[in-house]
C-alpha positions in Angstrom: 265.3 -32.4 -104.1 262.9 -30.1 -106.0 263.3 -26.4 -105.4 260.9 -23.5 -105.6 262.0 -20.0 -106.6 262.0 -17.3 -104.0 260.5 -14.7 -106.4 256.9 -13.5 -106.1 253.8 -15.5 -107.0 251.1 -14.2 -109.3 247.9 -15.8 -107.9 244.8 -16.6 -109.9 242.0 -18.3 -108.1 239.3 -19.4 -110.5 235.7 -19.7 -109.2 234.5 -23.2 -108.5 232.0 -24.5 -111.0 228.5 -24.2 -109.8 229.1 -21.1 -107.7 230.5 -23.2 -104.8 233.1 -20.7 -103.9 231.1 -19.6 -100.8 233.0 -19.8 -97.6 231.8 -22.6 -95.3 233.3 -21.0 -92.2 231.5 -23.4 -89.9 233.6 -22.5 -86.8 232.9 -18.8 -87.3 235.4 -16.2 -88.4 238.4 -15.8 -86.1 238.7 -12.5 -84.2 241.3 -9.9 -85.0 243.3 -11.1 -82.0 243.3 -14.7 -83.3 244.2 -13.7 -86.8 247.6 -12.4 -85.5 248.5 -15.9 -84.6 248.7 -18.2 -87.7 247.9 -21.2 -85.5 244.8 -19.7 -83.8 241.6 -21.5 -84.3 243.1 -24.7 -85.8 242.2 -26.8 -82.7 238.8 -25.2 -82.5 237.6 -26.7 -85.8 235.4 -29.8 -85.3 235.2 -32.4 -88.0 231.7 -33.5 -87.1 230.4 -30.0 -87.0 232.1 -29.0 -90.2 230.8 -31.9 -92.2 227.3 -31.7 -90.7 227.0 -28.0 -91.6 228.3 -28.6 -95.1 225.9 -31.4 -95.7 222.9 -29.4 -94.4 223.8 -26.3 -96.5 224.9 -28.3 -99.6 228.3 -26.5 -99.8 231.9 -27.6 -99.8 234.2 -26.7 -97.0 236.6 -23.8 -97.5 239.1 -23.5 -94.7 239.3 -19.9 -93.2 242.4 -20.9 -91.3 244.4 -21.8 -94.5 242.9 -19.9 -97.4 243.5 -20.6 -101.0 245.7 -17.6 -101.7 249.3 -16.5 -101.6 249.4 -16.3 -97.8 249.3 -20.1 -97.7 251.9 -20.6 -100.3 254.9 -18.3 -99.6 256.0 -15.0 -98.2 257.9 -14.4 -101.4 256.8 -13.7 -105.0 257.0 -15.3 -108.3 255.7 -15.4 -111.9 253.9 -18.7 -111.5 250.2 -18.8 -112.3 248.8 -20.9 -109.5 245.2 -22.2 -109.5 243.7 -23.8 -106.5 241.6 -26.8 -107.6 239.7 -29.6 -105.9 240.6 -33.2 -107.0 237.5 -33.5 -109.1 238.8 -30.5 -111.1 242.1 -32.2 -111.6 241.1 -35.7 -112.6 238.2 -38.1 -113.1 237.2 -40.4 -110.2 239.5 -39.0 -107.5 240.4 -41.4 -104.6 241.8 -40.9 -101.1 243.7 -44.2 -101.4 244.3 -46.3 -104.5 245.1 -49.9 -103.3 246.1 -48.7 -99.8 249.2 -46.6 -98.8 252.7 -47.5 -99.9 256.1 -45.9 -99.5 256.2 -45.7 -103.3 252.9 -43.7 -103.5 254.3 -40.2 -102.9 256.6 -38.2 -105.2 258.2 -34.8 -104.5 257.0 -31.7 -106.3 258.5 -28.2 -106.7 259.0 -27.7 -103.0 262.3 -28.7 -101.2 260.6 -31.0 -98.6 262.1 -34.3 -99.5 262.7 -34.7 -95.7 258.9 -34.7 -95.2 258.4 -37.2 -98.1 261.0 -39.6 -96.5 259.1 -39.5 -93.2 255.8 -40.1 -95.0 257.3 -43.1 -96.8 258.5 -44.5 -93.5 255.1 -43.9 -91.9 253.5 -46.2 -94.5 255.5 -49.1 -93.2 253.6 -49.0 -89.8 249.9 -49.5 -90.6 248.7 -48.6 -87.1 250.7 -45.4 -86.9 249.6 -44.5 -90.5 245.9 -45.0 -89.6 246.3 -42.7 -86.6 247.9 -39.9 -88.7 245.8 -40.5 -91.8 242.4 -41.9 -90.7 241.0 -44.3 -93.3 237.5 -44.3 -94.7 237.7 -40.8 -96.2 236.2 -40.5 -99.7 235.4 -38.2 -102.6 232.0 -39.7 -103.3 230.5 -41.0 -100.0 229.3 -38.0 -97.9 231.8 -35.8 -99.6 232.1 -32.3 -98.2 235.5 -31.2 -99.3 236.8 -31.6 -95.7 239.5 -34.1 -94.7 240.9 -34.7 -91.3 244.4 -35.8 -90.1 246.1 -36.2 -86.7 249.5 -34.7 -85.9 251.5 -34.6 -82.7 252.1 -30.9 -82.2 254.3 -29.6 -79.5 253.2 -32.0 -76.8 249.8 -33.2 -77.7 247.9 -34.9 -80.5 245.6 -32.5 -82.5 243.1 -33.2 -85.2 243.7 -30.9 -88.1 241.2 -30.2 -90.9 241.9 -29.0 -94.4 239.7 -28.5 -97.4 240.8 -30.3 -100.6 241.7 -27.2 -102.7 245.3 -27.9 -103.9 247.7 -25.6 -105.7 248.1 -26.5 -109.4 249.7 -25.2 -112.5 248.3 -26.2 -115.9 245.9 -28.5 -114.2 248.6 -30.5 -112.4 249.7 -30.6 -108.8 252.8 -28.5 -108.2 253.8 -30.0 -104.8 253.7 -33.5 -103.4 251.6 -35.9 -105.5 251.0 -39.6 -106.0 252.3 -42.0 -108.6 248.6 -42.7 -109.3 247.1 -39.5 -110.8 243.8 -39.9 -109.0 245.2 -40.6 -105.4 245.3 -37.7 -103.1 246.1 -38.7 -99.5 249.8 -37.7 -99.7 249.0 -34.3 -101.2 246.4 -33.6 -98.5 248.8 -34.7 -95.7 251.4 -32.3 -97.1 248.8 -29.6 -97.0 248.0 -30.4 -93.3 251.7 -30.1 -92.4 251.9 -26.8 -94.3 248.8 -25.5 -92.4 250.2 -26.4 -89.0 253.5 -24.7 -89.9 252.1 -21.6 -91.5 252.6 -22.1 -95.2 253.9 -24.4 -97.9 257.1 -22.3 -98.1 257.8 -23.0 -94.4 258.4 -26.7 -95.3 261.5 -25.9 -97.4 264.4 -27.7 -95.8 264.2 -29.9 -92.7 265.1 -33.3 -91.3 263.2 -36.6 -91.5 263.4 -37.0 -87.7 261.4 -33.7 -87.2 258.5 -35.0 -89.3 258.7 -38.5 -87.8 258.3 -37.0 -84.3 255.2 -35.2 -85.6 253.8 -38.4 -86.9 254.5 -40.5 -83.8 255.0 -38.2 -80.8 258.3 -39.8 -80.1 261.8 -38.5 -79.3 264.5 -39.2 -82.0 268.1 -39.9 -81.0 270.8 -39.4 -83.6 273.8 -41.7 -83.0 277.2 -41.4 -84.7 278.3 -45.0 -85.3 281.9 -43.8 -85.6 281.8 -43.2 -81.9 278.8 -45.3 -80.6 277.7 -45.3 -77.0 278.4 -48.2 -74.7 276.1 -51.2 -75.0 274.6 -49.9 -78.3 273.2 -53.3 -79.2 271.4 -53.5 -75.9 270.1 -50.0 -76.5 268.8 -51.1 -79.9 267.2 -54.2 -78.5 265.3 -52.2 -75.8 264.2 -49.7 -78.5 262.9 -52.6 -80.6 261.0 -53.9 -77.6 259.3 -50.5 -77.3 258.3 -50.5 -81.0 260.8 -47.7 -81.7 261.3 -46.8 -85.4 265.0 -47.1 -86.4 266.9 -46.1 -89.5 270.5 -45.9 -90.6 272.5 -44.4 -93.4 275.9 -44.0 -95.0 277.5 -40.7 -95.6 277.2 -39.5 -99.3 280.3 -39.4 -101.5 280.9 -35.8 -102.5 279.8 -35.1 -106.1 277.9 -38.4 -106.4 274.2 -39.0 -105.8 273.4 -42.4 -104.1 276.6 -44.0 -105.2 276.6 -47.8 -104.9 279.6 -49.5 -103.1 281.0 -52.8 -104.1 279.4 -54.4 -101.0 276.0 -53.5 -102.3 275.3 -50.6 -99.9 274.1 -47.2 -101.2 275.8 -44.0 -100.0 273.7 -41.0 -99.0 270.6 -43.3 -98.8 268.3 -44.0 -95.8 267.7 -47.6 -94.7 265.3 -48.9 -92.0 266.1 -51.4 -89.3 263.5 -54.1 -89.1 264.9 -56.7 -86.7 267.5 -57.7 -84.1 268.6 -61.1 -82.9 271.5 -63.0 -81.4 272.6 -66.2 -83.1 274.0 -68.9 -80.8 277.0 -70.1 -82.8 278.4 -72.3 -80.0 276.8 -75.5 -81.2 277.7 -76.7 -84.7 279.6 -73.6 -85.8 283.2 -74.4 -85.1 284.9 -72.3 -87.6 287.6 -69.8 -86.5 285.5 -66.8 -87.6 282.1 -68.0 -86.2 281.9 -68.9 -82.5 279.8 -67.9 -79.6 276.8 -65.5 -79.6 276.6 -63.3 -82.6 274.5 -60.1 -82.4 272.7 -59.5 -85.8 270.9 -56.6 -87.3 268.3 -56.9 -90.1 268.3 -53.9 -92.5 265.9 -53.0 -95.3 266.6 -50.9 -98.3 263.2 -49.1 -99.1 263.9 -49.5 -102.8 263.2 -53.2 -102.4 266.5 -54.1 -104.1 270.3 -53.5 -103.9 271.1 -55.6 -100.8 274.3 -56.1 -98.8 276.5 -58.8 -100.3 279.0 -59.3 -97.5 279.1 -61.9 -94.7 275.6 -63.2 -93.7 273.9 -61.8 -96.8 270.9 -63.8 -98.0 273.0 -66.2 -100.1 276.0 -66.3 -97.8 277.6 -69.7 -96.9 277.4 -68.8 -93.2 273.7 -69.6 -93.1 274.3 -73.3 -93.8 275.4 -73.7 -90.2 272.1 -72.4 -88.9 269.2 -74.8 -88.4 266.2 -74.3 -90.6 263.9 -73.8 -87.6 266.0 -70.9 -86.4 266.2 -69.4 -89.9 262.4 -69.6 -90.1 262.1 -68.0 -86.6 264.1 -64.9 -87.6 262.3 -64.6 -91.0 265.3 -65.3 -93.3 264.4 -65.3 -97.0 266.6 -65.5 -100.1 264.6 -63.1 -102.1 265.7 -59.9 -103.7 263.4 -57.8 -101.5 265.8 -55.2 -100.2 266.0 -56.8 -96.7 269.2 -58.5 -95.4 271.0 -59.5 -92.2 274.5 -58.5 -91.2 276.5 -58.8 -88.0 276.3 -55.9 -85.5 280.0 -55.4 -86.0 279.7 -55.1 -89.8 276.7 -52.8 -89.2 278.7 -50.4 -87.1 281.6 -50.5 -89.5 279.8 -49.8 -92.7 277.0 -47.5 -91.6 277.7 -44.1 -90.2 274.5 -42.9 -88.7 271.7 -44.5 -86.6 268.4 -42.8 -85.8 266.1 -44.1 -83.1 262.6 -42.7 -82.9 261.5 -43.7 -79.4 257.7 -43.8 -79.4 255.6 -42.3 -76.6 253.3 -44.6 -74.7 250.2 -43.2 -76.5 251.6 -44.4 -79.8 251.2 -48.0 -78.8 247.8 -49.7 -78.5 246.7 -52.2 -75.9 247.3 -55.1 -78.2 251.0 -54.2 -78.7 251.5 -53.5 -75.0 249.9 -56.9 -74.0 252.7 -58.7 -75.8 255.3 -60.0 -73.3 258.2 -58.7 -75.4 256.7 -55.2 -75.7 257.4 -52.4 -73.2 256.7 -48.7 -73.1 258.7 -45.6 -72.1 257.6 -43.6 -69.1 257.4 -40.0 -70.2 257.1 -36.5 -68.7 256.4 -33.3 -70.6 257.0 -29.8 -69.3 256.4 -26.6 -71.1 258.3 -23.4 -70.5 259.5 -20.1 -72.0 262.7 -18.0 -72.2 261.7 -14.4 -71.5 264.4 -11.8 -72.1 265.4 -9.9 -69.0 263.6 -12.4 -66.9 264.7 -16.0 -67.3 266.6 -16.1 -70.7 269.9 -16.5 -69.0 272.0 -18.1 -71.8 274.4 -21.0 -71.3 276.8 -21.6 -68.5 279.3 -19.4 -70.2 277.2 -16.5 -69.0 277.4 -17.5 -65.3 275.9 -14.3 -63.9 272.6 -14.9 -65.7 272.7 -18.7 -66.3 271.0 -19.4 -63.0 267.9 -17.5 -64.0 266.9 -20.0 -66.7 263.9 -22.3 -66.0 264.9 -25.1 -63.7 263.4 -28.6 -63.6 264.0 -31.4 -61.0 263.7 -35.1 -61.9 264.0 -38.0 -59.5 265.2 -41.4 -60.9 263.9 -44.0 -58.6 264.6 -47.4 -60.1 267.5 -48.8 -62.2 267.0 -50.2 -65.7 265.9 -53.8 -66.2 268.4 -56.3 -67.6 271.4 -54.1 -67.0 274.3 -54.9 -64.7 275.5 -51.3 -64.2 272.8 -50.3 -61.7 272.1 -47.1 -63.7 269.0 -45.4 -65.0 268.4 -44.4 -68.6 267.2 -40.8 -69.1 266.5 -39.5 -72.6 266.1 -35.7 -72.6 264.5 -33.9 -75.6 264.5 -30.1 -75.7 262.2 -28.8 -78.5 261.8 -25.1 -79.4 258.2 -24.3 -80.4 256.8 -22.6 -83.5 260.1 -21.7 -85.1 259.3 -23.2 -88.5 256.0 -21.3 -88.9 257.7 -18.1 -87.9 260.2 -18.2 -90.7 258.2 -15.8 -92.9 258.6 -13.3 -90.0 262.4 -13.7 -90.4 262.6 -15.7 -87.1 265.1 -18.6 -87.2 265.9 -21.5 -84.9 267.6 -20.6 -81.6 270.8 -22.4 -80.6 269.6 -24.5 -77.7 270.9 -27.1 -75.2 270.8 -28.2 -71.6 272.9 -29.0 -68.5 272.3 -31.7 -65.9 273.3 -31.3 -62.2 273.3 -33.9 -59.4 271.4 -32.9 -56.3 271.7 -34.2 -52.8 269.2 -36.9 -51.9 267.4 -34.7 -49.4 267.4 -31.6 -51.6 263.9 -30.0 -51.8 265.0 -26.4 -51.9 263.7 -23.8 -54.3 265.5 -22.2 -57.3 269.3 -22.6 -57.3 271.0 -19.2 -57.3 274.3 -17.9 -58.7 276.3 -19.2 -55.8 275.1 -22.8 -56.4 276.3 -22.9 -60.0 279.6 -21.2 -59.1 280.5 -24.1 -56.8 278.8 -27.1 -58.4 279.7 -28.5 -61.8 277.4 -30.4 -64.1 277.3 -34.1 -64.2 276.1 -34.3 -67.8 274.9 -32.1 -70.7 273.3 -32.1 -74.1 275.4 -33.5 -77.0 275.8 -30.0 -78.2 274.2 -26.6 -78.4 272.7 -26.5 -81.9 270.2 -24.5 -83.9 267.9 -27.4 -84.8 264.2 -27.7 -83.7 265.2 -30.3 -81.0 268.3 -31.5 -79.3 268.1 -34.9 -77.8 270.5 -36.8 -75.5 270.7 -40.3 -73.8 272.1 -40.3 -70.3 273.0 -43.2 -67.9 272.8 -41.9 -64.4 272.7 -43.4 -60.8 269.4 -43.2 -58.9 268.8 -39.9 -57.3 267.7 -36.3 -57.9 268.8 -34.2 -60.8 268.4 -30.6 -61.9 267.9 -29.9 -65.6 268.6 -26.4 -67.0 267.4 -25.8 -70.6 268.8 -22.7 -72.2 269.6 -20.8 -75.3 273.3 -20.4 -76.0 273.2 -16.6 -75.6 271.2 -14.6 -73.0 268.0 -12.7 -73.8 266.8 -14.9 -76.7 263.0 -15.2 -76.5 261.4 -18.5 -77.2 258.9 -21.2 -76.0 260.1 -24.7 -75.4 259.0 -28.2 -74.6 261.1 -30.4 -72.3 260.5 -34.2 -72.7 261.9 -36.9 -70.4 261.8 -40.6 -71.4 262.8 -43.2 -68.7 262.5 -46.9 -68.5 260.9 -46.7 -65.0 258.5 -44.1 -63.6 260.2 -40.9 -62.6 259.1 -37.9 -60.6 259.5 -34.5 -62.3 258.6 -31.0 -61.2 259.2 -27.4 -62.1 261.6 -25.7 -59.6 260.1 -22.4 -58.7 260.1 -20.2 -55.6 256.8 -19.4 -53.8 256.3 -15.7 -53.5 256.7 -14.5 -50.0 259.1 -12.9 -47.4 262.0 -14.9 -46.1 264.3 -14.3 -43.1 266.5 -11.5 -44.3 270.3 -11.8 -44.2 272.2 -10.0 -41.5 272.5 -6.3 -42.5 275.5 -4.1 -42.0 273.5 -1.5 -40.2 272.7 -4.0 -37.4 276.4 -4.5 -36.7 277.7 -1.9 -34.2 281.3 -2.7 -35.3 280.5 -1.9 -39.0 281.3 1.7 -40.2 277.8 1.8 -41.8 276.2 1.5 -38.4 277.9 4.7 -37.3 276.9 6.4 -40.6 273.3 5.4 -40.2 273.2 6.7 -36.6 274.7 10.0 -37.7 272.1 10.3 -40.5 269.3 9.5 -38.1 270.4 12.3 -35.7 270.5 14.7 -38.7 267.1 13.4 -39.8 265.6 14.1 -36.4 266.6 17.7 -36.6 265.3 18.0 -40.2 262.1 16.2 -39.3 261.4 18.5 -36.4 261.9 21.6 -38.7 259.5 20.3 -41.3 256.9 18.7 -39.1 254.1 20.9 -37.8 252.7 21.1 -34.3 251.4 17.6 -34.7 255.0 16.3 -35.3 254.0 14.4 -38.4 254.9 14.8 -42.1 252.8 14.1 -45.1 253.8 12.7 -48.5 254.9 16.1 -49.9 257.1 16.9 -46.9 258.5 13.4 -47.0 259.4 13.9 -50.7 261.4 17.0 -49.8 263.3 15.3 -47.0 264.2 12.1 -49.0 265.2 13.9 -52.2 267.4 16.3 -50.3 269.3 13.2 -49.0 269.3 10.7 -51.9 270.0 13.1 -54.7 273.4 13.5 -53.2 274.1 9.8 -53.6 272.2 8.9 -56.8 271.8 10.5 -60.2 268.0 10.2 -60.5 265.0 12.4 -60.8 264.1 11.9 -57.2 261.1 10.3 -55.6 257.8 11.3 -57.0 254.7 12.1 -55.0 253.1 8.7 -55.8 256.2 6.8 -54.5 256.2 8.9 -51.3 252.4 8.3 -50.8 253.2 4.6 -51.0 256.0 5.0 -48.4 253.6 6.8 -46.1 250.9 4.2 -46.6 253.4 1.4 -45.8 253.9 2.7 -42.2 250.8 4.7 -41.7 249.1 2.5 -39.1 246.3 4.9 -38.2 245.6 5.8 -41.9 246.1 9.5 -41.2 248.1 10.0 -44.3 251.0 11.2 -42.3 254.1 9.7 -40.5 255.3 10.4 -37.0 259.0 10.3 -36.3 259.0 6.7 -35.1 257.2 5.6 -38.2 259.5 7.8 -40.3 262.5 6.2 -38.6 261.3 2.7 -39.4 260.9 3.8 -43.0 264.3 5.3 -43.1 265.9 2.0 -41.9 264.2 0.2 -44.8 265.4 2.8 -47.2 268.9 2.6 -45.9 268.9 -1.2 -46.3 267.5 -1.0 -49.8 270.1 1.7 -50.7 272.9 -0.5 -49.5 271.5 -3.5 -51.4 271.1 -1.5 -54.6 274.7 -0.4 -54.4 275.9 -3.9 -53.7 274.2 -5.4 -56.8 274.9 -2.5 -59.1 278.1 -4.2 -60.0 279.1 -1.9 -62.8 278.2 1.2 -60.8 276.0 2.5 -63.6 273.3 3.7 -61.2 270.9 1.1 -62.6 270.2 -2.6 -62.1 269.6 -5.0 -65.0 266.7 -7.4 -64.5 269.1 -10.2 -63.4 270.7 -8.0 -60.8 267.2 -7.0 -59.7 266.3 -10.6 -58.9 269.4 -11.0 -56.7 268.8 -7.6 -55.0 265.2 -8.4 -54.2 266.2 -11.9 -52.9 268.9 -10.3 -50.8 266.2 -7.9 -49.4 264.1 -10.8 -48.2 261.6 -11.2 -51.0 260.9 -14.6 -52.5 259.4 -14.3 -56.0 258.0 -16.9 -58.3 259.0 -16.7 -62.0 255.6 -15.3 -63.1 255.6 -12.6 -60.3 259.1 -11.6 -61.1 258.3 -11.3 -64.8 255.4 -8.9 -63.9 257.8 -6.8 -61.8 260.3 -6.5 -64.6 257.7 -5.4 -67.0 256.3 -2.9 -64.5 259.4 -1.3 -63.2 262.1 -1.5 -65.9 262.6 1.1 -68.6 262.7 0.5 -72.4 266.3 -0.6 -72.2 265.4 -3.1 -69.4 267.1 -1.3 -66.6 265.7 -0.4 -63.2 266.8 2.9 -61.6 267.2 3.4 -57.9 263.9 5.1 -57.4 262.0 2.4 -59.2 263.8 -0.3 -57.2 262.7 1.4 -53.9 259.2 1.8 -55.2 259.1 -1.9 -56.2 260.4 -3.0 -52.7 257.9 -0.7 -50.9 254.9 -2.1 -52.8 256.1 -5.7 -52.4 256.5 -5.2 -48.6 253.1 -3.6 -48.3 251.2 -6.1 -50.3 252.9 -9.1 -48.7 252.3 -7.7 -45.2 248.6 -7.0 -46.0 248.2 -10.5 -47.5 249.8 -12.1 -44.5 247.3 -10.3 -42.2 244.3 -11.6 -44.2 245.7 -15.1 -44.8 245.1 -17.2 -41.7 245.8 -20.8 -42.7 249.3 -20.4 -44.2 248.0 -21.9 -47.4 249.1 -19.2 -49.8 245.4 -18.4 -50.5 243.5 -15.5 -49.0 240.0 -14.1 -49.3 239.7 -10.3 -49.4 236.6 -8.2 -48.8 236.1 -5.9 -51.7 236.8 -2.8 -49.5 240.0 -4.3 -48.2 241.2 -5.2 -51.7 240.5 -1.6 -53.0 242.3 -0.1 -50.0 245.2 -2.4 -50.5 245.5 -1.5 -54.1 245.2 2.2 -53.4 247.7 2.3 -50.6 250.4 0.0 -52.1 
């Protein structure tokens, strides 16, 4: 692989001949807010509008989202003199394609992105997929505007990405990916598109072919270790072939040797593609000891077009003389040195070490392909989510106290697979972390990610599973590993039923966005498990139990409070927020180390029980408030496990839940951001204030909401009063 130094660049951008260096920002300059996001604006660019504007103004497109300067090259520096040139400034008669696209077209430049080159080479072998990613009929002479368009699958959807044709050169030659033909530029422009989506050329340094193949197909890629293959692997491969999956295989490299050739003709450290599968019926006419019955066969292709397997069932093997010519023609057997060969499935598993299956999404197949009887499609579900520190970034199951706060997804497998005798359902799970490659220049690396799978009861339709559930229920399956790659993918065979999937980072409090993809043979039902915000039936409280010592303590405090209340209250026997503040701080500062309740908190307490809106509380109203405070105090102490006088955000969720509040993920996130301090902790006073405002707002909402629909219409005055008093 080529490498590019990490030292700084010295950039020189020459003006384009004819004064064409004017910016054709046909989508308008992005705002300051958009500029902070390297991906902002890319999907807003419209090819028809760009080309129309360029034609009308007689200018060439210059992409404002991926400028011809050092920001698009690297975050480092170097002594290279880089010039950005259009193809017409590099050679005579530039072409998009020269004689069509071939796997031999593209060559690696000074950037370590051979993984991307390998994926592009594989893409050329499927003309329909290639035409989707690289739309044909783009030219440097007919209606030329300097704007070219490509399509990539990006984090859950297909997007059209535009680039101008200014390419980085040194001494008049392309420094990155280029074509064997000096005047062919589709490969160089495709590399530029990939760099644009990922932030810079430098961000492409190092990767896996499977990552790029997913971005070219929208599929999920499984990596299978042939040293310990899954059960019924040949059947898995057959079904993958029916669904037009792209499959490849490889042998491990020999240390110290590059692409060493073995005596059997196979090349180590080299990628092969799988082009066919069949089963030979050897029961009639094949009566040798070593050949009998049905023989599963795999057709493999060396992309070099040479160096074939020379073992049993190779092109010139004597075994083929027992196969009728009609059957040999049916499976496409040839005796040419074209790099393609057959081998038994047993030999395939023995001699190759790795198998990759890129399972294509349904939108990668056209109607013609799906109309063929042998072709089938995967049923897919895509869910987006985020891990937010202190909210739902709970880490793996090793961190049991916080694991339950991770995002939760429920999937129902309704029908077993076709043509299987085990009555099980195939579920392929792919967990992909978003935007990590383009954030490299910010020093952000891949998170270590994985997932767990839990079997639910058939009639389970409950909300979020809490800590107690995971304490007493083990997982039924999990990801192959927790790993710091862009995506982790696993194949699972499960009985019909409901399952809970918990995607997570390995350690808690790692921030990230993710995409969860599920592929099944039959239609499945998937939903995000969340809790609707509201008030639930509270758990029995200690102060309600006359046999509990806390009941006596509460009654004694109430008697003392009555005496103190009567001393503070005036002739109207009511207290205002300032008087309430004195009473409460006298009591609670003895139990908690905190600054006490402020006047705003006490005003909220008064408002919560001030039925006549007098701004004061009578003793009965005060007594009701006191009972709430006593319960919240008891709850706070119960969930302050380390007795620090604070709750962390995960303890806060349990405490609020115990207090009777049901909170959706988004509402809880807002509460954490509102009531926690910089260290992410919630003090006793803030916990009480949070509970007060929740109770007030939920009660007011319930009074206005009449149809139990979760939607309420507020008069403006009511809304302002609610906001002021809560």
